N, C-alpha and C positions, 0 to 999 in steps of 0.2 A: 323545539321547532317551531318558525316564524308563521304566521298565516297573513297573506296580504289581498287587496284588492287588486283588480287588474289595472289601473293606472300606475299604481306602485311598484308592479310588475316589467311596465314598460319602463319606469325610471328606472329599476334594478338593470334592465337590460341594456339602457346607453350608458349607465354610470359605467357597467363592465366592459363596454366597448373605450369610453371617450376619456375614462383616469383609470382603466388597469390594462388597455391596449387590448382586450381578448376581441378578435372579428366576431360581428355577428353570426356568420356565416358559422365557425366553429362552434359557438352554442347550438345552433341548429343541426348539425352534424354530431354532437354529442348528445342531444335531445331524441335524435334519431337512432344513435347504437343502444341508449338506456332502454325506448321500445322494443328493438326488435331482440333485445337479452331476453324478453317476456312472453317474447312467442316462437322461439326458433325451435322448439317442439314441433310448430305444425310445419304439413307443406306445400300446403295450395292456400293463396290468400287474395282477398279485392281489398283495394287500397280507394279509398275515398276521398279524394281529395277536394277543397274547397278554393280559394284566392289567399293568399295572404300569407302569414307566416306559419299557420299550422297546416295550410296544404303544402306549404315546401316542407315541414316536417315530413308530411304525409311523402313525399317525393323523394327526400332523402332514404325514407324507410323500405321504400319500392324497392330503391338501386342499391340497398345492403343486402336486402334478403334474394333478391334478381342472382347478386354475386355470390348469393351462399347454393345458387342453382334451385332456389323454390321457385314453383309455377305461382306468378302473379300478376294482374288483371286490375289494371291501373284505369280507374273512373273519376274524370275531371266533372268540376260542377260548376266550371268558369270558362270552359276553353283554354284560349291559353294566355289568359288577360293574369302572368304574373308580372312580376318587377322583384328589385332585390335580389334576398338572398333565396326566395321561391323558384325567381326566375335561373338562379346559375342554378339550382338543381334541377331545373325542368329542362335547361339547356344541356346537362352531363348524359340526361335519359334521351333525349332528342339525338346527341352524338354517339348514342350506343345503339341507336338504331330501334328500341323501344318504341312499341304501338300505345296510342292512348287510346281508351274508350269516352264515350259520354254519356255523363247518366240520363240525358233525353231516350236514350233507348231503353227502355223502361224490361221490354221481352228480354233482350239479352241481360240487362243488369240484374234481373232477378232470378234467373237462369246462373250467370256466374256467383252469387251470394250461395246458393243452394249448392253448387256447388265445389265449393271451396269452406276449408276446416277454419278461414279466420278471416273476419274482419276489420279491418281496422278504419276507425274514424276519425280523420284530420279534415273535417270541413269545416265547421266552424271555429271551433276553439274560444278562447277567451271573446272572442268579438260577438258572440250572441249579446242582442240588447233587444227585449221587446217579442211580439209573435216572429215565429219561422214564418216567412212566404214561401208561394210556390215558386218554382215544382222543389225548393227544398225540403217541405215538408213534407212529400211523399217519399222524398230519397231517404228521409229518416225513417220513416215507417217502415221502410221497404226493407231498411238495413234490419230494423228491428222483427221484421216477420220470418224473415229467409235466411237469417244468417245464422251459423254456428256459434262460433265464440264470438265477442266483440271485446277488441281496444280501443279506447278510444284516447287521443292524446291530447295530452294536456287538460281537459276540461269535455265532457261529452256533447256533443254538439245538439243544442238547443238553450244548455241552461243557461242562466245568466252567472256568470262568476263572481257576482260579488254580493247576490241576495238569494242565491238557492232557487229563482223562481225558474219555471218551466215558460218558454216561451210558444205555448201551445201544444209543442210536441218537443220530445227530446231520444237522443239514444239511449237506448237500455243498455249499458256497458256491461260486460262480465268484469272489466279490469279499468281502470283509468291511471294510467303513466302521467302526474302534472310534475313540473320540473324547479327544483330549487327550493322553494318554498309551499309551503297550503296555499290553493285559492280558499277564500272566505266562503263563497257561493258552494264549494263541493262539499262543507261539511256541517250545512245547514239544510232543511227541510222544505222543500219536496226533494230537493237534487239529490240528498246522500242517497236517497233509495235507487239512485239511477245511475249513480259509479263502479257500482262492484266494489272488486278489492282495489283501494286507493294504496298507491303509491306515490313518496318524492323521490324524485331521479337527481341525483348530483352533474348537474352539466358543466362543471369548471366553474362557475359564477363563484368569485371568490366571498367568506365570510364579511369582509368589510363593504365590499359592495352591496349587500342587504342593509348592512347597519349603516351606509351612508340615508338611504331611504327613511330610517325611523318608524321602522312598523311597532306598534303599540297591541297585538296579538300574536298570542303566543299558544301553543296544544301542551298539555302538561305530560309530564314524561317523567318514568321511572325512575332516572337518575336526577331529573328536578325535585323531584317527593323526597327520595332518600335522604340530598344535600340539604333537606330544609327540615327534616321531620324531628323534630327535636329530642333531645340526647336526656339520660336520667344519669343520677350520680350514686355510686356506690354507697355515699355518707350521706344518704337525707331520708327525710320520713313525709309523711303524708298530704303535708302542708305546703313543701315546695312540690307540688303537681297541681295547685290549683283547687280552688272551690267552686264547685257549680250550682246555682239557685235555679229551680225549676220553675216557673210560675206557671201551671195548667190545670188540666181534669176539670172532669164535670162528669156525674151521673152516667153512668154508659160508655163512657170515654177515658176508663183510668189506667185502659193499657198504653195510650196514645203518651203519657207523663213517664210507664216504666220503661219501654221503648225507648224513649230519649233518656232516663236516667242511666240505664246499664250502658247505652250505646258510650258516652262518656265517660263512664269507667272502661270502658273496652277499647280508650283511644288514650290511655294514661292520666287520667284524673285522680288528683287523690280524694279529693271529697265530692260528693252530689247530695243536693238537698230538695227535695220535692214541696213544694209550696202549695198547698195542695186543699179543696175544699172539706171539712169536715165531713161529709156523708160517705166520700173514697176512701179515707183516709186508712182505715182496715184493712180493704181490697190491698192499697199500691203496698203495705207495709208487708201482706203477707206473699204480694207477688215477687214486688224489687226489696230482700232481705238487706242490699247492701247499702240502700240507699236513706239516709233519716227523712222525716217527715215534719213540716211543719203547720198544721191542719186550721184553716183558715176560712171566713165568710169574705169571697170577694167583693162582695155589696157595701162591706160596712168596716172589713177590717185593710182599707188603703193606708191607711199613716202606719200600720202596725207593719204591712207588707215595707213602706219605704223607711222605716227605721231599721230594718233587718238587711237589707238588699245588699247594701253599701260594705258589708263586712265580707262578701264573695268575691271571687278574682272574675266571676263572668255570670249574666244572668239569660235566662233563654224564657221567654213569654211565649204563650197562646195554645201550644201542642195539648190539642183535646179541652181547650178551654170551654168550647161553645160561642154561640153567639148573643148572650146577653146582652139589655142596651147599657150596664155598667161597665162593660169588658172595655169600652174605649176612653172613657174617661179612668180609667185605672191604669191604662196603657199611656195615657197622657201623663200622670203620674210620675210612674217610675221613668219615664223619658227624661222629662223636664227633671229630675233629682239624681239620676244614674249616673254614677262618676267611677262606673266602668263599663265595659263591652258589654252592649245588648243584642241580641240575637233573639229578632221576630219571625215566627214560623205560621203558620196553618191559620186558627181561628185570631192570632194577634196583627196578622195580616188584611183579615176582613176587616178587624175593628180598625186598623190604621186606615183603609182605606175612604173610610169617611172623613179624617181630617190628617190627610198625607202629611201638612205643613209641619205636625207636631215631631217629625222626624229632623228636622233643620234646631230642634230645640235642646235637642241631648249635649250635653257637656262632653261625652263621650264619644266612643265607636260603636255604630249601630250596624249591623248584618240581617238583612232582610233574604228569606229563601223562598222564594214564591217558583211556582210553575207558571205557565202561561196565560190558564185562566186569573189566578189570584193577582198576577201581573197586568192583565187587563181591566182589573177592577180597581187597582193603584191607579190606574192610567186614565180611568173613563172611557175605555173605548172598547173594540173585540179583539177576540184570542187570534182573532184572524189577522188584524192590523200589528199585533205583537209578534206573530208569526212570519210577516212581512221579511221583516229585516232585526232578527235577535241582538244581532248587535249592535246597531244603531239606537234601538230601544231601549238596551240595556244603559247606553254611555250615555243617552242623553237624560234619562233619568236620574241616574247617578250625580251629572253635573247638577240637576237641579235642585238634590238633596244631602249630597256629601257624603254619601254614606257607601256602602259594601252591600254590594248586589249580586247572588245566586239565584240566574234566572235557570231554574231547572229543566230539565228534559234532555231528550237524546240529538245533543250535546250540550250539557250544561255550561253557561258562561260565566263565569265570575267576573266582574266588573268593579275595580277600585274606585277612590276618589281621584285619584291622578288620572285615570284616562286607560291606566293599564286593562286589557282585557287576556280572559283566560278559558280558553276550550277545553273541553276532556272527553277524550275517548273512550274511556270506562265503563263498563254496565251494556244493560243489556234489556230485550221486552219483559223478562218476567219480574223486572224491579218496577215494573204500573203494578202497585199492590198496597191496598191499606197499609201504613203503619212504615212503608217505607221513607219517605220524610220526615216521620218523627225520629228514624235511626241516623239520618242525614243532621238533624237540627242537632242531636245531640251529642254528635261528634263532632258538629264544628262547635260546639259551647267548651266541649273537652278540649279541644287544641287554644280556642281562645284563653280558656282559664291557665293552662301553660304558658300565658304569655306570647302568643305567638303573633300577635295582629290580626285585623282585619282579612288584607288578604291573602294571607301563610294558612289561616285557620281554615278560609271556605276552600280555595287550593288544595290541602293535605283530606279535610274531610270527602271533599268531591270526588278528587279520585281515587280516597281508598275505599270510599263508599260503593264506587261502581267495580273496583276490584274484588269487593266482597261479596257483590252481586255476581260476576262474573264464577268465582269460585262457586256458590251455592248452586249456579247453573250448572257446572260443570259435573259438580258429585251426585246433582238430584237431574232438575230438568227448568226450564223455564217456565212452564207451566203452572207446575205445582210449586214454585218460588214463594216465601212469604217473609212478611218484615224478620221473624226470628230467625229465620235461614242466614239472610243478610249478618246479622246482626250477630249469630254464630261465628258466621267464617271472617269476622273483623280480626280475630287472634291469627289466623291461618295467612293474613296477607300484608299486615303490618312490616315494614322496613325493618330490615336484622341488621341489628346495631354492630360495624367493624369492631 
């Protein structure tokens, strides 16, 4: 599923009309039909229409509901200031003898909202940009306060459809029907908290019209993940499925390494070795019996680590490693000498933040897996700066450092060096728990060791990590979920080979 910005969507609409000959009013009619399909169970409605095409969608929805003999009150926020396709739908309703109300009559508006089962928000759509001004801010607050069920058309009014920012206030929808493709802002926070159930409706725009716009953001889907999942061969041995070296661990944080090692095994890695401090070797061997260990002193055994690391197929650096001063120096050595993919996570990211330029020295692929705070540290900015637009922040960093980036969160974004971005829709709040990131890092390393490359390794790991979390939440609860529950759920959700 594609994800676009508002300007791209306008171009797609134009291409559909100019190149494929689909009248824009037909697209509006199809959009209205898609919305009506979601709310036919209700009998009474308030349709709130702004100017522009979003308001036109609302007018078309009202007409269809009236023809179904539903009770419909139409409230206009712009008088009769319509043009184009919206004007066509306005005139049809006028010719039908339908009466319109004005939202400035707040007493009547609030009463009708209370007495109707469903409110249709067709006020602003993708046109919202900046702070919602009076009187529309009051209209939005009244919709939120007095409505029963709320369906928003394309975008809940007040949300910036590119960035996910809220313009002072926004409609808190129970359901949002967006058209043709996802709008980027709907998948970002805080907007994602206000969309309710989000669906993409087919309004008959051809796939080729979407392809003409060259969209570089996709959502990850079951079908895509099944298609790229690496296959196993009957006539094979463990070396065929990759060798992972996990460099990490410290006193008190042996569990991070164990989780990462076991996760790599769970996604099919053939062999996993933990390069860990002498002090925790016995703990790791007792806890993670399927992994081999190489006990070292990170401060003094850098040359030994460099000597062995390229005999593996991928390297995972930083889990549970601690923040000692020597870590940055060891990371620089690993990056400069690595001939295989390097995944940097957790304390490895803390070390990298001290000199991010060293990432550009790697001869092989690098995959970073920061959450928002770690990303802010890498950029030298605030978490708020990162969250303002996770898509652009990710892309700009990737273009500067030529690597694959997984910006973790709800929803995680994977950005590859060519600028392509994937956003993940699996996962839940229960995954915000200690060790969850170590499991993800281990899964990423496992796929990378199997030769999947940075982009696909990250996509597989992020999507399946989220599905494992969803399975764990379903079997237990999100509140009680631990990283071990996620780890133990992996084998339940891996795609089955045909």
